[in-house]
Legacy VTK file of the C-alpha trace (Angstrom):
# vtk DataFile Version 3.0
C-alpha trace
ASCII
DATASET POLYDATA
POINTS 229 float
-13.012 -10.330 10.611
-14.973 -7.347 9.389
-13.740 -5.861 6.110
-14.394 -2.283 4.946
-13.132 -1.611 1.418
-13.534 1.309 -0.961
-14.403 -0.732 -4.042
-15.428 2.295 -6.105
-12.003 3.869 -5.611
-10.263 0.728 -6.846
-12.499 0.369 -9.893
-12.144 4.055 -10.798
-8.342 4.058 -10.574
-7.987 0.790 -12.497
-10.155 2.322 -15.236
-8.018 5.485 -15.217
-4.882 3.371 -15.602
-6.287 1.637 -18.679
-7.537 4.871 -20.289
-4.336 6.847 -19.614
-2.105 4.043 -20.905
-4.215 3.585 -24.039
-4.314 7.310 -24.789
-0.584 7.518 -24.153
0.160 4.777 -26.683
-2.071 6.372 -29.320
-0.455 9.761 -28.701
3.049 8.334 -29.069
2.061 6.642 -32.321
0.513 9.928 -33.431
3.760 11.762 -32.685
5.603 9.500 -35.154
2.967 10.180 -37.826
3.209 13.951 -37.239
6.998 13.868 -37.517
7.296 11.793 -40.689
3.921 12.485 -42.275
3.439 16.174 -41.606
7.018 17.176 -40.839
5.926 19.468 -38.009
8.650 19.121 -35.391
6.985 21.385 -32.826
3.736 19.420 -32.944
5.737 16.199 -32.786
7.376 17.304 -29.520
3.988 18.230 -28.083
2.537 14.815 -28.934
5.655 13.067 -27.666
5.668 14.813 -24.294
1.927 14.345 -23.874
2.221 10.642 -24.735
5.046 10.097 -22.237
3.092 11.880 -19.502
-0.036 9.810 -20.167
1.923 6.545 -20.156
3.551 7.515 -16.846
0.160 8.392 -15.370
-1.197 5.040 -16.513
1.807 3.278 -15.033
1.318 5.016 -11.684
-2.365 4.079 -11.530
-1.579 0.492 -12.574
-0.490 -0.271 -9.000
-4.174 -0.322 -8.093
-4.712 -3.374 -10.299
-2.462 -5.407 -8.009
-5.297 -5.323 -5.451
-3.229 -5.519 -2.284
-6.539 -5.254 -0.428
-7.712 -8.648 -1.677
-4.453 -10.375 -0.758
-4.377 -8.809 2.712
-8.008 -9.726 3.315
-7.370 -13.318 2.259
-4.266 -13.613 4.463
-6.162 -12.347 7.523
-9.551 -13.902 6.772
-9.332 -16.377 9.680
-9.188 -13.590 12.288
-12.358 -13.327 14.368
-14.814 -10.430 14.437
-12.768 -8.609 17.074
-10.690 -7.450 14.124
-11.706 -4.893 11.488
-9.725 -4.311 8.305
-10.008 -1.017 6.428
-8.880 -0.532 2.818
-8.863 3.156 1.825
-11.575 3.862 4.349
-9.355 5.362 7.027
-6.650 8.059 7.131
-4.242 5.474 5.652
-4.459 2.956 2.811
-4.634 -0.222 4.905
-5.485 -0.305 8.611
-6.222 -3.248 10.893
-7.963 -2.600 14.206
-8.036 -5.424 16.734
-7.134 -6.570 20.232
-3.409 -6.382 19.456
-3.757 -2.721 18.452
-4.186 -0.494 15.434
-1.864 -1.639 12.651
-0.820 0.277 9.546
-0.143 -2.317 6.844
2.400 -1.326 4.199
2.391 -3.800 1.277
5.368 -4.310 -1.029
5.144 -6.336 -4.241
8.735 -7.521 -4.107
10.102 -10.954 -4.949
13.145 -12.741 -3.576
14.926 -13.030 -0.240
14.379 -10.175 2.181
16.503 -9.348 5.204
17.318 -6.298 7.275
20.853 -4.953 6.926
21.703 -3.639 10.400
24.891 -1.932 9.261
23.241 -0.009 6.429
19.958 0.341 8.341
17.797 -0.712 5.440
15.968 -3.690 4.015
17.978 -5.666 1.476
16.316 -7.734 -1.240
17.991 -10.479 -3.263
15.832 -11.142 -6.366
15.388 -14.775 -7.460
17.134 -14.032 -10.755
18.687 -11.322 -12.895
15.519 -10.647 -14.865
13.499 -10.420 -11.647
15.264 -7.144 -10.859
13.245 -5.467 -13.588
9.771 -4.372 -12.614
10.462 -4.895 -8.916
8.679 -2.540 -6.543
11.367 -0.868 -4.380
11.142 -1.239 -0.614
11.566 2.513 -0.312
11.668 4.111 3.134
9.164 2.202 5.272
10.098 3.963 8.524
9.413 7.388 7.022
6.200 6.124 5.422
5.047 4.598 8.713
5.762 7.859 10.557
3.773 9.910 8.042
0.823 7.534 8.128
0.876 7.376 11.932
0.794 11.180 11.979
-2.254 11.103 9.681
-4.054 8.827 12.147
-2.962 10.996 15.069
-4.421 14.087 13.387
-7.670 12.222 12.818
-7.804 11.170 16.473
-6.930 14.644 17.759
-9.860 16.014 15.795
-12.457 13.369 16.582
-11.211 11.680 19.760
-8.942 14.177 21.573
-8.536 12.147 24.770
-7.575 8.941 22.968
-4.280 7.441 24.022
-3.568 4.938 21.289
-0.187 3.734 20.118
-0.204 3.105 16.396
1.878 0.229 15.068
3.038 -0.495 11.525
4.022 -3.623 9.659
5.894 -4.024 6.381
4.306 -6.816 4.331
5.922 -8.547 1.361
3.024 -9.643 -0.796
4.617 -12.098 -3.224
3.922 -15.695 -2.220
7.497 -16.649 -3.074
9.096 -13.917 -0.952
11.362 -15.282 1.790
11.577 -12.946 4.766
14.260 -13.788 7.300
16.831 -11.990 9.407
14.471 -9.093 10.121
14.300 -9.306 13.922
16.420 -6.140 14.178
14.225 -4.170 11.765
12.740 -0.974 13.266
9.215 -2.095 12.350
7.766 -5.617 12.176
8.402 -7.227 8.794
6.674 -10.317 7.463
5.747 -12.183 4.323
2.065 -12.314 3.410
2.065 -15.977 4.502
3.183 -15.127 8.042
1.411 -11.801 8.440
-1.303 -13.096 10.754
1.217 -14.496 13.233
3.209 -11.245 13.228
0.146 -9.102 13.907
-1.117 -11.322 16.701
2.066 -10.705 18.662
2.181 -6.928 18.684
3.318 -4.583 21.415
1.622 -5.224 24.762
1.378 -1.467 25.389
-0.505 -0.961 22.111
-3.333 -3.389 22.789
-6.922 -2.145 22.493
-9.738 -3.201 24.766
-13.291 -3.772 23.496
-14.425 -0.215 24.316
-11.480 1.348 22.471
-12.031 -0.849 19.426
-15.712 -0.027 19.331
-15.030 3.719 19.585
-12.338 3.693 16.893
-14.391 1.542 14.519
-17.412 3.816 14.984
-15.334 6.902 14.155
-13.826 5.332 11.041
-17.151 4.132 9.630
-18.721 7.517 10.384
-16.048 9.673 8.764
-15.005 7.245 6.003
-18.347 5.840 4.816
-18.683 3.499 1.871
-18.520 5.487 -1.363
LINES 1 230
229 0 1 2 3 4 5 6 7 8 9 10 11 12 13 14 15 16 17 18 19 20 21 22 23 24 25 26 27 28 29 30 31 32 33 34 35 36 37 38 39 40 41 42 43 44 45 46 47 48 49 50 51 52 53 54 55 56 57 58 59 60 61 62 63 64 65 66 67 68 69 70 71 72 73 74 75 76 77 78 79 80 81 82 83 84 85 86 87 88 89 90 91 92 93 94 95 96 97 98 99 100 101 102 103 104 105 106 107 108 109 110 111 112 113 114 115 116 117 118 119 120 121 122 123 124 125 126 127 128 129 130 131 132 133 134 135 136 137 138 139 140 141 142 143 144 145 146 147 148 149 150 151 152 153 154 155 156 157 158 159 160 161 162 163 164 165 166 167 168 169 170 171 172 173 174 175 176 177 178 179 180 181 182 183 184 185 186 187 188 189 190 191 192 193 194 195 196 197 198 199 200 201 202 203 204 205 206 207 208 209 210 211 212 213 214 215 216 217 218 219 220 221 222 223 224 225 226 227 228
């Protein structure tokens, strides 16, 4: 499998997470000093708000340190060179191009038992314990996310390959090694644990398959318009 990753983007955002979090902590400590040492309530509020914002920014960027790209690459490493995996070097975060089609990969760092609730039309997660509920990444709205990312790829193709007739697929991937994914056959998009991702992607939709010429064209466009930073 050929892997194309934007390493500079990962390193930059991990660094931003560390800097923002550190500055946020110092600012919050400074707000306490201003309040009790200087007695300036207005300045205290300014420091407090700024500290909270910086901590939140650091928290948002901290997701990059989870390195979903490395886990996805490892899980799919045994695929042959007919497959190409793109991490932040395509219109979407994670894209796999291969004989079974073009796949948008949507990672979730969620622990526990995962199933699809047909009645509520959503993915349900049962954490392994009470404390595991804290810090869990929510499943969110994968169908909406997949639609938006598919539209991003469609816009890219309309601009650079107008006569392309490709059907984009998406897969929801639970990254935690202990995640148990079952009862998801009725889910609107394929859902798999990181351990069974390869098998799920090798099935695919027969109408979404890509021949060698289509793969070569798509890979050439992606490497041309999303070069290594």
